[in-house]
mmCIF file of the N, C-alpha and C atoms, coordinates in Angstrom:
data_MODEL
# 
_entry.id   MODEL 
# 
loop_
_atom_site.group_PDB 
_atom_site.id 
_atom_site.type_symbol 
_atom_site.label_atom_id 
_atom_site.label_alt_id 
_atom_site.label_comp_id 
_atom_site.label_asym_id 
_atom_site.label_entity_id 
_atom_site.label_seq_id 
_atom_site.pdbx_PDB_ins_code 
_atom_site.Cartn_x 
_atom_site.Cartn_y 
_atom_site.Cartn_z 
_atom_site.occupancy 
_atom_site.B_iso_or_equiv 
_atom_site.pdbx_formal_charge 
_atom_site.auth_seq_id 
_atom_site.auth_comp_id 
_atom_site.auth_asym_id 
_atom_site.auth_atom_id 
_atom_site.pdbx_PDB_model_num 
ATOM 1   N N  . MET A 1 1  ? 0.837   -1.190 0.000   1.00 0.00 ? 1  MET A N  1 
ATOM 2   C CA . MET A 1 1  ? 0.000   0.000  0.000   1.00 0.00 ? 1  MET A CA 1 
ATOM 3   C C  . MET A 1 1  ? 0.874   1.244  0.000   1.00 0.00 ? 1  MET A C  1 
ATOM 4   N N  . SER A 1 2  ? 0.484   2.224  -0.771  1.00 0.00 ? 2  SER A N  1 
ATOM 5   C CA . SER A 1 2  ? 1.075   3.563  -0.793  1.00 0.00 ? 2  SER A CA 1 
ATOM 6   C C  . SER A 1 2  ? 2.584   3.568  -0.994  1.00 0.00 ? 2  SER A C  1 
ATOM 7   N N  . CYS A 1 3  ? 3.044   2.789  -1.956  1.00 0.00 ? 3  CYS A N  1 
ATOM 8   C CA . CYS A 1 3  ? 4.473   2.718  -2.227  1.00 0.00 ? 3  CYS A CA 1 
ATOM 9   C C  . CYS A 1 3  ? 5.020   4.059  -2.721  1.00 0.00 ? 3  CYS A C  1 
ATOM 10  N N  . TYR A 1 4  ? 4.171   4.962  -3.131  1.00 0.00 ? 4  TYR A N  1 
ATOM 11  C CA . TYR A 1 4  ? 4.595   6.239  -3.709  1.00 0.00 ? 4  TYR A CA 1 
ATOM 12  C C  . TYR A 1 4  ? 4.507   7.400  -2.714  1.00 0.00 ? 4  TYR A C  1 
ATOM 13  N N  . PHE A 1 5  ? 4.032   7.180  -1.514  1.00 0.00 ? 5  PHE A N  1 
ATOM 14  C CA . PHE A 1 5  ? 3.828   8.276  -0.561  1.00 0.00 ? 5  PHE A CA 1 
ATOM 15  C C  . PHE A 1 5  ? 5.109   9.044  -0.261  1.00 0.00 ? 5  PHE A C  1 
ATOM 16  N N  . ARG A 1 6  ? 6.232   8.354  -0.201  1.00 0.00 ? 6  ARG A N  1 
ATOM 17  C CA . ARG A 1 6  ? 7.484   9.037  0.128   1.00 0.00 ? 6  ARG A CA 1 
ATOM 18  C C  . ARG A 1 6  ? 7.853   10.076 -0.931  1.00 0.00 ? 6  ARG A C  1 
ATOM 19  N N  . HIS A 1 7  ? 7.339   9.917  -2.138  1.00 0.00 ? 7  HIS A N  1 
ATOM 20  C CA . HIS A 1 7  ? 7.616   10.857 -3.220  1.00 0.00 ? 7  HIS A CA 1 
ATOM 21  C C  . HIS A 1 7  ? 6.659   12.054 -3.213  1.00 0.00 ? 7  HIS A C  1 
ATOM 22  N N  . LEU A 1 8  ? 5.623   11.977 -2.409  1.00 0.00 ? 8  LEU A N  1 
ATOM 23  C CA . LEU A 1 8  ? 4.581   13.003 -2.410  1.00 0.00 ? 8  LEU A CA 1 
ATOM 24  C C  . LEU A 1 8  ? 4.597   13.897 -1.173  1.00 0.00 ? 8  LEU A C  1 
ATOM 25  N N  . LYS A 1 9  ? 5.680   13.884 -0.430  1.00 0.00 ? 9  LYS A N  1 
ATOM 26  C CA . LYS A 1 9  ? 5.749   14.673 0.808   1.00 0.00 ? 9  LYS A CA 1 
ATOM 27  C C  . LYS A 1 9  ? 5.447   16.145 0.549   1.00 0.00 ? 9  LYS A C  1 
ATOM 28  N N  . GLU A 1 10 ? 6.011   16.715 -0.514  1.00 0.00 ? 10 GLU A N  1 
ATOM 29  C CA . GLU A 1 10 ? 5.770   18.131 -0.832  1.00 0.00 ? 10 GLU A CA 1 
ATOM 30  C C  . GLU A 1 10 ? 4.308   18.373 -1.188  1.00 0.00 ? 10 GLU A C  1 
ATOM 31  N N  . ILE A 1 11 ? 3.726   17.466 -1.919  1.00 0.00 ? 11 ILE A N  1 
ATOM 32  C CA . ILE A 1 11 ? 2.329   17.620 -2.322  1.00 0.00 ? 11 ILE A CA 1 
ATOM 33  C C  . ILE A 1 11 ? 1.415   17.540 -1.109  1.00 0.00 ? 11 ILE A C  1 
ATOM 34  N N  . PHE A 1 12 ? 1.662   16.594 -0.217  1.00 0.00 ? 12 PHE A N  1 
ATOM 35  C CA . PHE A 1 12 ? 0.861   16.511 0.996   1.00 0.00 ? 12 PHE A CA 1 
ATOM 36  C C  . PHE A 1 12 ? 1.030   17.775 1.835   1.00 0.00 ? 12 PHE A C  1 
ATOM 37  N N  . ALA A 1 13 ? 2.242   18.295 1.894   1.00 0.00 ? 13 ALA A N  1 
ATOM 38  C CA . ALA A 1 13 ? 2.484   19.535 2.646   1.00 0.00 ? 13 ALA A CA 1 
ATOM 39  C C  . ALA A 1 13 ? 1.718   20.702 2.017   1.00 0.00 ? 13 ALA A C  1 
ATOM 40  N N  . GLU A 1 14 ? 1.724   20.802 0.682   1.00 0.00 ? 14 GLU A N  1 
ATOM 41  C CA . GLU A 1 14 ? 0.974   21.860 -0.002  1.00 0.00 ? 14 GLU A CA 1 
ATOM 42  C C  . GLU A 1 14 ? -0.514  21.765 0.303   1.00 0.00 ? 14 GLU A C  1 
ATOM 43  N N  . ALA A 1 15 ? -1.002  20.536 0.417   1.00 0.00 ? 15 ALA A N  1 
ATOM 44  C CA . ALA A 1 15 ? -2.420  20.314 0.688   1.00 0.00 ? 15 ALA A CA 1 
ATOM 45  C C  . ALA A 1 15 ? -2.747  20.459 2.170   1.00 0.00 ? 15 ALA A C  1 
ATOM 46  N N  . GLY A 1 16 ? -1.715  20.626 2.996   1.00 0.00 ? 16 GLY A N  1 
ATOM 47  C CA . GLY A 1 16 ? -1.934  20.748 4.432   1.00 0.00 ? 16 GLY A CA 1 
ATOM 48  C C  . GLY A 1 16 ? -2.342  19.441 5.084   1.00 0.00 ? 16 GLY A C  1 
ATOM 49  N N  . ILE A 1 17 ? -1.861  18.347 4.526   1.00 0.00 ? 17 ILE A N  1 
ATOM 50  C CA . ILE A 1 17 ? -2.226  17.020 5.017   1.00 0.00 ? 17 ILE A CA 1 
ATOM 51  C C  . ILE A 1 17 ? -1.018  16.375 5.685   1.00 0.00 ? 17 ILE A C  1 
ATOM 52  N N  . GLU A 1 18 ? -1.219  15.964 6.915   1.00 0.00 ? 18 GLU A N  1 
ATOM 53  C CA . GLU A 1 18 ? -0.183  15.219 7.628   1.00 0.00 ? 18 GLU A CA 1 
ATOM 54  C C  . GLU A 1 18 ? -0.511  13.743 7.482   1.00 0.00 ? 18 GLU A C  1 
ATOM 55  N N  . VAL A 1 19 ? 0.377   13.014 6.865   1.00 0.00 ? 19 VAL A N  1 
ATOM 56  C CA . VAL A 1 19 ? 0.165   11.586 6.667   1.00 0.00 ? 19 VAL A CA 1 
ATOM 57  C C  . VAL A 1 19 ? 0.570   10.859 7.940   1.00 0.00 ? 19 VAL A C  1 
ATOM 58  N N  . ASN A 1 20 ? -0.342  10.023 8.428   1.00 0.00 ? 20 ASN A N  1 
ATOM 59  C CA . ASN A 1 20 ? -0.059  9.226  9.617   1.00 0.00 ? 20 ASN A CA 1 
ATOM 60  C C  . ASN A 1 20 ? -0.727  7.870  9.471   1.00 0.00 ? 20 ASN A C  1 
ATOM 61  N N  . SER A 1 21 ? -0.530  7.029  10.438  1.00 0.00 ? 21 SER A N  1 
ATOM 62  C CA . SER A 1 21 ? -1.060  5.665  10.335  1.00 0.00 ? 21 SER A CA 1 
ATOM 63  C C  . SER A 1 21 ? -2.582  5.614  10.285  1.00 0.00 ? 21 SER A C  1 
ATOM 64  N N  . SER A 1 22 ? -3.249  6.615  10.831  1.00 0.00 ? 22 SER A N  1 
ATOM 65  C CA . SER A 1 22 ? -4.714  6.581  10.845  1.00 0.00 ? 22 SER A CA 1 
ATOM 66  C C  . SER A 1 22 ? -5.345  7.082  9.544   1.00 0.00 ? 22 SER A C  1 
ATOM 67  N N  . ASN A 1 23 ? -4.628  7.860  8.734   1.00 0.00 ? 23 ASN A N  1 
ATOM 68  C CA . ASN A 1 23 ? -5.232  8.360  7.491   1.00 0.00 ? 23 ASN A CA 1 
ATOM 69  C C  . ASN A 1 23 ? -4.539  7.853  6.229   1.00 0.00 ? 23 ASN A C  1 
ATOM 70  N N  . ARG A 1 24 ? -3.499  7.093  6.373   1.00 0.00 ? 24 ARG A N  1 
ATOM 71  C CA . ARG A 1 24 ? -2.702  6.634  5.220   1.00 0.00 ? 24 ARG A CA 1 
ATOM 72  C C  . ARG A 1 24 ? -3.534  5.815  4.229   1.00 0.00 ? 24 ARG A C  1 
ATOM 73  N N  . ARG A 1 25 ? -4.281  4.858  4.713   1.00 0.00 ? 25 ARG A N  1 
ATOM 74  C CA . ARG A 1 25 ? -5.085  4.000  3.827   1.00 0.00 ? 25 ARG A CA 1 
ATOM 75  C C  . ARG A 1 25 ? -6.177  4.829  3.128   1.00 0.00 ? 25 ARG A C  1 
ATOM 76  N N  . ARG A 1 26 ? -6.797  5.726  3.871   1.00 0.00 ? 26 ARG A N  1 
ATOM 77  C CA . ARG A 1 26 ? -7.841  6.578  3.275   1.00 0.00 ? 26 ARG A CA 1 
ATOM 78  C C  . ARG A 1 26 ? -7.250  7.453  2.169   1.00 0.00 ? 26 ARG A C  1 
ATOM 79  N N  . LEU A 1 27 ? -6.109  8.051  2.423   1.00 0.00 ? 27 LEU A N  1 
ATOM 80  C CA . LEU A 1 27 ? -5.442  8.865  1.401   1.00 0.00 ? 27 LEU A CA 1 
ATOM 81  C C  . LEU A 1 27 ? -5.133  8.029  0.159   1.00 0.00 ? 27 LEU A C  1 
ATOM 82  N N  . ASP A 1 28 ? -4.637  6.846  0.374   1.00 0.00 ? 28 ASP A N  1 
ATOM 83  C CA . ASP A 1 28 ? -4.290  5.960  -0.730  1.00 0.00 ? 28 ASP A CA 1 
ATOM 84  C C  . ASP A 1 28 ? -5.524  5.646  -1.573  1.00 0.00 ? 28 ASP A C  1 
ATOM 85  N N  . ARG A 1 29 ? -6.619  5.327  -0.912  1.00 0.00 ? 29 ARG A N  1 
ATOM 86  C CA . ARG A 1 29 ? -7.861  5.032  -1.639  1.00 0.00 ? 29 ARG A CA 1 
ATOM 87  C C  . ARG A 1 29 ? -8.372  6.255  -2.410  1.00 0.00 ? 29 ARG A C  1 
ATOM 88  N N  . VAL A 1 30 ? -8.293  7.423  -1.789  1.00 0.00 ? 30 VAL A N  1 
ATOM 89  C CA . VAL A 1 30 ? -8.748  8.655  -2.438  1.00 0.00 ? 30 VAL A CA 1 
ATOM 90  C C  . VAL A 1 30 ? -7.922  8.921  -3.691  1.00 0.00 ? 30 VAL A C  1 
ATOM 91  N N  . ILE A 1 31 ? -6.625  8.757  -3.597  1.00 0.00 ? 31 ILE A N  1 
ATOM 92  C CA . ILE A 1 31 ? -5.754  9.001  -4.758  1.00 0.00 ? 31 ILE A CA 1 
ATOM 93  C C  . ILE A 1 31 ? -6.069  8.016  -5.872  1.00 0.00 ? 31 ILE A C  1 
ATOM 94  N N  . HIS A 1 32 ? -6.272  6.753  -5.524  1.00 0.00 ? 32 HIS A N  1 
ATOM 95  C CA . HIS A 1 32 ? -6.646  5.759  -6.543  1.00 0.00 ? 32 HIS A CA 1 
ATOM 96  C C  . HIS A 1 32 ? -7.957  6.163  -7.225  1.00 0.00 ? 32 HIS A C  1 
ATOM 97  N N  . GLN A 1 33 ? -8.929  6.592  -6.444  1.00 0.00 ? 33 GLN A N  1 
ATOM 98  C CA . GLN A 1 33 ? -10.218 6.998  -7.004  1.00 0.00 ? 33 GLN A CA 1 
ATOM 99  C C  . GLN A 1 33 ? -10.065 8.210  -7.916  1.00 0.00 ? 33 GLN A C  1 
ATOM 100 N N  . MET A 1 34 ? -9.225  9.146  -7.529  1.00 0.00 ? 34 MET A N  1 
ATOM 101 C CA . MET A 1 34 ? -9.028  10.350 -8.333  1.00 0.00 ? 34 MET A CA 1 
ATOM 102 C C  . MET A 1 34 ? -8.517  10.008 -9.727  1.00 0.00 ? 34 MET A C  1 
ATOM 103 N N  . PHE A 1 35 ? -7.738  8.944  -9.835  1.00 0.00 ? 35 PHE A N  1 
ATOM 104 C CA . PHE A 1 35 ? -7.196  8.534  -11.124 1.00 0.00 ? 35 PHE A CA 1 
ATOM 105 C C  . PHE A 1 35 ? -7.998  7.421  -11.776 1.00 0.00 ? 35 PHE A C  1 
ATOM 106 N N  . GLY A 1 36 ? -9.023  6.942  -11.088 1.00 0.00 ? 36 GLY A N  1 
ATOM 107 C CA . GLY A 1 36 ? -9.848  5.876  -11.654 1.00 0.00 ? 36 GLY A CA 1 
ATOM 108 C C  . GLY A 1 36 ? -9.105  4.559  -11.766 1.00 0.00 ? 36 GLY A C  1 
ATOM 109 N N  . ILE A 1 37 ? -8.195  4.324  -10.831 1.00 0.00 ? 37 ILE A N  1 
ATOM 110 C CA . ILE A 1 37 ? -7.398  3.103  -10.842 1.00 0.00 ? 37 ILE A CA 1 
ATOM 111 C C  . ILE A 1 37 ? -7.850  2.229  -9.673  1.00 0.00 ? 37 ILE A C  1 
ATOM 112 N N  . GLY A 1 38 ? -8.025  0.957  -9.943  1.00 0.00 ? 38 GLY A N  1 
ATOM 113 C CA . GLY A 1 38 ? -8.463  0.031  -8.906  1.00 0.00 ? 38 GLY A CA 1 
ATOM 114 C C  . GLY A 1 38 ? -7.492  -0.037 -7.748  1.00 0.00 ? 38 GLY A C  1 
ATOM 115 N N  . TYR A 1 39 ? -8.048  -0.165 -6.567  1.00 0.00 ? 39 TYR A N  1 
ATOM 116 C CA . TYR A 1 39 ? -7.234  -0.266 -5.356  1.00 0.00 ? 39 TYR A CA 1 
ATOM 117 C C  . TYR A 1 39 ? -6.865  -1.715 -5.157  1.00 0.00 ? 39 TYR A C  1 
ATOM 118 N N  . PRO A 1 40 ? -5.680  -2.040 -4.816  1.00 0.00 ? 40 PRO A N  1 
ATOM 119 C CA . PRO A 1 40 ? -4.487  -1.281 -4.458  1.00 0.00 ? 40 PRO A CA 1 
ATOM 120 C C  . PRO A 1 40 ? -3.398  -1.320 -5.521  1.00 0.00 ? 40 PRO A C  1 
ATOM 121 N N  . ASP A 1 41 ? -3.676  -1.004 -6.731  1.00 0.00 ? 41 ASP A N  1 
ATOM 122 C CA . ASP A 1 41 ? -2.694  -1.047 -7.817  1.00 0.00 ? 41 ASP A CA 1 
ATOM 123 C C  . ASP A 1 41 ? -1.692  0.103  -7.677  1.00 0.00 ? 41 ASP A C  1 
ATOM 124 N N  . CYS A 1 42 ? -0.719  -0.116 -6.845  1.00 0.00 ? 42 CYS A N  1 
ATOM 125 C CA . CYS A 1 42 ? 0.248   0.931  -6.479  1.00 0.00 ? 42 CYS A CA 1 
ATOM 126 C C  . CYS A 1 42 ? 1.123   1.361  -7.662  1.00 0.00 ? 42 CYS A C  1 
ATOM 127 N N  . SER A 1 43 ? 1.646   0.421  -8.400  1.00 0.00 ? 43 SER A N  1 
ATOM 128 C CA . SER A 1 43 ? 2.598   0.782  -9.461  1.00 0.00 ? 43 SER A CA 1 
ATOM 129 C C  . SER A 1 43 ? 1.932   1.587  -10.575 1.00 0.00 ? 43 SER A C  1 
ATOM 130 N N  . THR A 1 44 ? 0.713   1.249  -10.949 1.00 0.00 ? 44 THR A N  1 
ATOM 131 C CA . THR A 1 44 ? 0.002   2.013  -11.973 1.00 0.00 ? 44 THR A CA 1 
ATOM 132 C C  . THR A 1 44 ? -0.329  3.414  -11.467 1.00 0.00 ? 44 THR A C  1 
ATOM 133 N N  . THR A 1 45 ? -0.719  3.513  -10.219 1.00 0.00 ? 45 THR A N  1 
ATOM 134 C CA . THR A 1 45 ? -1.040  4.823  -9.644  1.00 0.00 ? 45 THR A CA 1 
ATOM 135 C C  . THR A 1 45 ? 0.197   5.695  -9.605  1.00 0.00 ? 45 THR A C  1 
ATOM 136 N N  . TRP A 1 46 ? 1.317   5.148  -9.171  1.00 0.00 ? 46 TRP A N  1 
ATOM 137 C CA . TRP A 1 46 ? 2.559   5.920  -9.109  1.00 0.00 ? 46 TRP A CA 1 
ATOM 138 C C  . TRP A 1 46 ? 2.990   6.358  -10.511 1.00 0.00 ? 46 TRP A C  1 
ATOM 139 N N  . ARG A 1 47 ? 2.859   5.483  -11.478 1.00 0.00 ? 47 ARG A N  1 
ATOM 140 C CA . ARG A 1 47 ? 3.221   5.828  -12.860 1.00 0.00 ? 47 ARG A CA 1 
ATOM 141 C C  . ARG A 1 47 ? 2.380   7.011  -13.352 1.00 0.00 ? 47 ARG A C  1 
ATOM 142 N N  . ARG A 1 48 ? 1.070   7.000  -13.089 1.00 0.00 ? 48 ARG A N  1 
ATOM 143 C CA . ARG A 1 48 ? 0.193   8.106  -13.495 1.00 0.00 ? 48 ARG A CA 1 
ATOM 144 C C  . ARG A 1 48 ? 0.546   9.391  -12.759 1.00 0.00 ? 48 ARG A C  1 
ATOM 145 N N  . LEU A 1 49 ? 0.784   9.293  -11.462 1.00 0.00 ? 49 LEU A N  1 
ATOM 146 C CA . LEU A 1 49 ? 1.180   10.466 -10.681 1.00 0.00 ? 49 LEU A CA 1 
ATOM 147 C C  . LEU A 1 49 ? 2.461   11.072 -11.250 1.00 0.00 ? 49 LEU A C  1 
ATOM 148 N N  . ARG A 1 50 ? 3.415   10.227 -11.483 1.00 0.00 ? 50 ARG A N  1 
ATOM 149 C CA . ARG A 1 50 ? 4.708   10.691 -11.982 1.00 0.00 ? 50 ARG A CA 1 
ATOM 150 C C  . ARG A 1 50 ? 4.569   11.336 -13.356 1.00 0.00 ? 50 ARG A C  1 
ATOM 151 N N  . GLN A 1 51 ? 3.799   10.758 -14.241 1.00 0.00 ? 51 GLN A N  1 
ATOM 152 C CA . GLN A 1 51 ? 3.628   11.273 -15.593 1.00 0.00 ? 51 GLN A CA 1 
ATOM 153 C C  . GLN A 1 51 ? 2.848   12.584 -15.622 1.00 0.00 ? 51 GLN A C  1 
ATOM 154 N N  . GLU A 1 52 ? 1.808   12.674 -14.826 1.00 0.00 ? 52 GLU A N  1 
ATOM 155 C CA . GLU A 1 52 ? 0.915   13.823 -14.905 1.00 0.00 ? 52 GLU A CA 1 
ATOM 156 C C  . GLU A 1 52 ? 1.189   14.891 -13.854 1.00 0.00 ? 52 GLU A C  1 
ATOM 157 N N  . ILE A 1 53 ? 1.147   14.526 -12.625 1.00 0.00 ? 53 ILE A N  1 
ATOM 158 C CA . ILE A 1 53 ? 1.184   15.492 -11.533 1.00 0.00 ? 53 ILE A CA 1 
ATOM 159 C C  . ILE A 1 53 ? 2.582   16.058 -11.310 1.00 0.00 ? 53 ILE A C  1 
ATOM 160 N N  . LEU A 1 54 ? 3.586   15.219 -11.353 1.00 0.00 ? 54 LEU A N  1 
ATOM 161 C CA . LEU A 1 54 ? 4.930   15.685 -11.032 1.00 0.00 ? 54 LEU A CA 1 
ATOM 162 C C  . LEU A 1 54 ? 5.624   16.378 -12.195 1.00 0.00 ? 54 LEU A C  1 
ATOM 163 N N  . THR A 1 55 ? 5.057   16.303 -13.396 1.00 0.00 ? 55 THR A N  1 
ATOM 164 C CA . THR A 1 55 ? 5.700   16.943 -14.548 1.00 0.00 ? 55 THR A CA 1 
ATOM 165 C C  . THR A 1 55 ? 4.970   18.186 -15.043 1.00 0.00 ? 55 THR A C  1 
ATOM 166 N N  . ASP A 1 56 ? 3.733   18.390 -14.614 1.00 0.00 ? 56 ASP A N  1 
ATOM 167 C CA . ASP A 1 56 ? 2.928   19.518 -15.096 1.00 0.00 ? 56 ASP A CA 1 
ATOM 168 C C  . ASP A 1 56 ? 2.449   20.352 -13.905 1.00 0.00 ? 56 ASP A C  1 
ATOM 169 N N  . PRO A 1 57 ? 2.989   21.570 -13.735 1.00 0.00 ? 57 PRO A N  1 
ATOM 170 C CA . PRO A 1 57 ? 2.618   22.410 -12.588 1.00 0.00 ? 57 PRO A CA 1 
ATOM 171 C C  . PRO A 1 57 ? 1.119   22.707 -12.504 1.00 0.00 ? 57 PRO A C  1 
ATOM 172 N N  . HIS A 1 58 ? 0.466   22.879 -13.645 1.00 0.00 ? 58 HIS A N  1 
ATOM 173 C CA . HIS A 1 58 ? -0.970  23.156 -13.657 1.00 0.00 ? 58 HIS A CA 1 
ATOM 174 C C  . HIS A 1 58 ? -1.757  21.954 -13.114 1.00 0.00 ? 58 HIS A C  1 
ATOM 175 N N  . LYS A 1 59 ? -1.415  20.766 -13.576 1.00 0.00 ? 59 LYS A N  1 
ATOM 176 C CA . LYS A 1 59 ? -2.086  19.552 -13.094 1.00 0.00 ? 59 LYS A CA 1 
ATOM 177 C C  . LYS A 1 59 ? -1.768  19.309 -11.623 1.00 0.00 ? 59 LYS A C  1 
ATOM 178 N N  . ARG A 1 60 ? -0.561  19.663 -11.225 1.00 0.00 ? 60 ARG A N  1 
ATOM 179 C CA . ARG A 1 60 ? -0.171  19.499 -9.823  1.00 0.00 ? 60 ARG A CA 1 
ATOM 180 C C  . ARG A 1 60 ? -1.058  20.353 -8.919  1.00 0.00 ? 60 ARG A C  1 
ATOM 181 N N  . ARG A 1 61 ? -1.262  21.617 -9.302  1.00 0.00 ? 61 ARG A N  1 
ATOM 182 C CA . ARG A 1 61 ? -2.117  22.499 -8.507  1.00 0.00 ? 61 ARG A CA 1 
ATOM 183 C C  . ARG A 1 61 ? -3.540  21.959 -8.432  1.00 0.00 ? 61 ARG A C  1 
ATOM 184 N N  . GLY A 1 62 ? -4.041  21.466 -9.550  1.00 0.00 ? 62 GLY A N  1 
ATOM 185 C CA . GLY A 1 62 ? -5.387  20.880 -9.565  1.00 0.00 ? 62 GLY A CA 1 
ATOM 186 C C  . GLY A 1 62 ? -5.482  19.654 -8.674  1.00 0.00 ? 62 GLY A C  1 
ATOM 187 N N  . PHE A 1 63 ? -4.460  18.829 -8.707  1.00 0.00 ? 63 PHE A N  1 
ATOM 188 C CA . PHE A 1 63 ? -4.424  17.630 -7.877  1.00 0.00 ? 63 PHE A CA 1 
ATOM 189 C C  . PHE A 1 63 ? -4.416  17.998 -6.399  1.00 0.00 ? 63 PHE A C  1 
ATOM 190 N N  . VAL A 1 64 ? -3.589  18.968 -6.033  1.00 0.00 ? 64 VAL A N  1 
ATOM 191 C CA . VAL A 1 64 ? -3.517  19.405 -4.637  1.00 0.00 ? 64 VAL A CA 1 
ATOM 192 C C  . VAL A 1 64 ? -4.879  19.922 -4.181  1.00 0.00 ? 64 VAL A C  1 
ATOM 193 N N  . SER A 1 65 ? -5.527  20.699 -5.015  1.00 0.00 ? 65 SER A N  1 
ATOM 194 C CA . SER A 1 65 ? -6.842  21.239 -4.681  1.00 0.00 ? 65 SER A CA 1 
ATOM 195 C C  . SER A 1 65 ? -7.872  20.122 -4.496  1.00 0.00 ? 65 SER A C  1 
ATOM 196 N N  . LYS A 1 66 ? -7.892  19.168 -5.408  1.00 0.00 ? 66 LYS A N  1 
ATOM 197 C CA . LYS A 1 66 ? -8.836  18.040 -5.309  1.00 0.00 ? 66 LYS A CA 1 
ATOM 198 C C  . LYS A 1 66 ? -8.545  17.188 -4.078  1.00 0.00 ? 66 LYS A C  1 
ATOM 199 N N  . LEU A 1 67 ? -7.271  17.016 -3.789  1.00 0.00 ? 67 LEU A N  1 
ATOM 200 C CA . LEU A 1 67 ? -6.891  16.221 -2.634  1.00 0.00 ? 67 LEU A CA 1 
ATOM 201 C C  . LEU A 1 67 ? -7.357  16.887 -1.344  1.00 0.00 ? 67 LEU A C  1 
ATOM 202 N N  . LYS A 1 68 ? -7.187  18.193 -1.261  1.00 0.00 ? 68 LYS A N  1 
ATOM 203 C CA . LYS A 1 68 ? -7.661  18.941 -0.082  1.00 0.00 ? 68 LYS A CA 1 
ATOM 204 C C  . LYS A 1 68 ? -9.167  18.730 0.106   1.00 0.00 ? 68 LYS A C  1 
ATOM 205 N N  . SER A 1 69 ? -9.909  18.881 -0.969  1.00 0.00 ? 69 SER A N  1 
ATOM 206 C CA . SER A 1 69 ? -11.368 18.740 -0.906  1.00 0.00 ? 69 SER A CA 1 
ATOM 207 C C  . SER A 1 69 ? -11.789 17.325 -0.529  1.00 0.00 ? 69 SER A C  1 
ATOM 208 N N  . ALA A 1 70 ? -11.124 16.339 -1.075  1.00 0.00 ? 70 ALA A N  1 
ATOM 209 C CA . ALA A 1 70 ? -11.499 14.957 -0.843  1.00 0.00 ? 70 ALA A CA 1 
ATOM 210 C C  . ALA A 1 70 ? -11.234 14.507 0.577   1.00 0.00 ? 70 ALA A C  1 
ATOM 211 N N  . ILE A 1 71 ? -10.252 15.076 1.216   1.00 0.00 ? 71 ILE A N  1 
ATOM 212 C CA . ILE A 1 71 ? -9.860  14.641 2.550   1.00 0.00 ? 71 ILE A CA 1 
ATOM 213 C C  . ILE A 1 71 ? -10.656 15.348 3.637   1.00 0.00 ? 71 ILE A C  1 
ATOM 214 N N  . ARG A 1 72 ? -11.158 16.497 3.373   1.00 0.00 ? 72 ARG A N  1 
ATOM 215 C CA . ARG A 1 72 ? -11.892 17.239 4.409   1.00 0.00 ? 72 ARG A CA 1 
ATOM 216 C C  . ARG A 1 72 ? -13.299 16.780 4.547   1.00 0.00 ? 72 ARG A C  1 
# 
């Protein structure tokens, strides 16, 4: 589960989300849902994150905004 979380520390910080043992699984599921990828397909999710979110600043901002909304 959440093999890519260590790469998203900055994104979680931008979203104001502290990752801990009680919300880690929920965050992982939310991210999978945002990309329409079945849970727990970690490698496909990380590949999509890396291709889209980490390379395009506009998509990154949108992702951070959606993540904030989904978690609250």
